[in-house]
C-alpha positions in Angstrom: 13.0 8.4 -10.1 12.7 6.2 -7.0 11.6 2.6 -7.0 9.2 1.2 -4.5 9.4 -2.5 -3.7 6.3 -2.8 -1.5 3.7 -0.1 -2.5 1.2 -1.0 0.3 3.8 -0.6 3.1 5.3 2.5 1.5 1.9 3.9 0.8 0.9 3.5 4.5 4.1 5.4 5.5 3.3 8.2 3.1 -0.3 8.3 4.3 0.8 8.5 8.0 3.1 11.4 7.1 0.9 13.5 4.9 -2.8 12.4 5.2 -3.6 11.2 8.7 -4.2 14.6 10.3 -7.3 15.1 8.1 -8.4 11.6 7.2 -7.4 10.1 10.6 -5.6 6.9 11.4 -8.8 4.9 10.8 -9.4 6.4 7.4 -12.8 7.6 8.7 -12.1 11.3 8.1 -13.7 14.2 10.1 -17.5 14.6 9.7 -18.5 17.5 7.6 -14.9 18.5 6.7 -12.7 15.6 5.5 -14.3 12.5 3.9 -13.6 8.9 4.8 -11.3 7.0 2.5 -12.4 3.5 3.6 -15.5 2.7 1.7 -15.2 5.8 -0.5 -16.3 5.6 -4.1 -13.7 8.3 -4.8 -11.0 5.9 -3.7 -12.2 2.6 -5.1 -13.6 4.0 -8.3 -11.6 5.3 -11.2 -7.8 5.2 -10.4 -7.4 8.2 -12.7 -9.8 10.3 -10.6 -8.0 9.4 -7.4 -4.6 10.2 -8.9 -5.9 13.6 -10.2 -7.0 14.4 -6.6 -3.7 13.3 -5.2 -1.8 15.4 -7.8 -3.8 18.6 -7.7 -6.0 18.5 -4.6 -9.7 19.0 -4.1 -11.8 21.6 -2.5 -15.4 22.5 -1.9 -18.4 20.2 -1.2 -18.1 16.6 -2.1 -20.5 13.7 -1.4 -18.9 10.5 -0.2 -21.0 7.5 0.8 -24.1 9.7 0.9 -22.7 12.4 3.3 -21.5 15.9 2.3 -18.0 17.1 3.2 -16.7 20.6 2.6 -12.9 20.8 3.2 -9.8 21.4 1.2 -7.1 18.9 0.3 -3.8 20.0 -1.0 -2.2 18.6 -4.1 1.0 16.6 -3.7 2.4 16.9 -7.3 5.3 19.0 -6.2 6.1 17.0 -3.0 5.8 13.4 -4.1 7.2 11.5 -7.1 5.0 9.3 -9.3 6.0 6.0 -7.5 5.1 7.5 -4.2 1.8 8.8 -5.4 1.1 5.3 -6.9 2.0 3.7 -3.6 -0.3 5.9 -1.5 -3.1 5.4 -4.1 -2.5 1.6 -3.9 -2.6 1.6 -0.1 -5.8 3.6 -0.1 -7.5 1.4 -2.7 -6.6 -1.8 -0.8 -7.0 -0.6 2.8 -9.4 -2.2 5.3 -12.2 -3.5 3.0 -11.4 -1.4 -0.1 -10.7 -4.0 -2.7 -9.6 -2.0 -5.8 -6.6 -2.9 -8.0 -3.2 -1.3 -7.4 -2.1 1.9 -9.2 0.9 1.7 -11.5 3.4 4.6 -11.4 3.0 4.8 -15.2 -0.7 5.7 -14.7 0.4 8.5 -12.4 3.0 9.7 -14.9 0.3 9.8 -17.6 -2.1 11.7 -15.4 0.6 14.1 -14.3 1.4 14.8 -18.0 -2.2 15.2 -19.1 -3.1 17.6 -16.3 0.2 19.4 -16.2 -1.4 22.8 -17.1 -3.8 22.6 -14.2 -3.1 25.4 -11.7 -5.6 24.7 -8.9 -7.5 22.0 -7.1 -10.4 20.1 -8.5 -14.0 20.4 -7.2 -16.4 17.5 -7.2 -18.4 18.8 -10.2 -15.3 18.4 -12.4 -14.8 14.8 -11.6 -16.8 11.6 -11.6 -15.7 9.0 -9.0 -16.5 6.3 -11.5 -14.3 7.7 -14.3 -12.7 10.8 -15.6 -15.3 13.0 -17.4 
């Protein structure tokens, strides 16, 4: 497993490689399709929910900051290791006004193990941005 010394810097690089096309360099997303990450209750709420979305993806309608988006996000569980997922989650949770705590790779490992049987992306009705249902 890889070690990441600076999760925010590494998380930014991962974001720029894998996420910027949909969520944009500003983190504002694309209206109606891809939600903003800055100011999003899905990013700053439960770290377990954010990690589940990063691992398995999300599709269908989701309400973020009062607006509805209806896109599809791929899961990254087969492309990124736990420290990388923790780094991008940390970057998102601490980016430009988001003031949520960092995400530990151990939390990602636990979520990966507990959701290992999942075969498809989540939809918003399966998750609560404030905590795992």
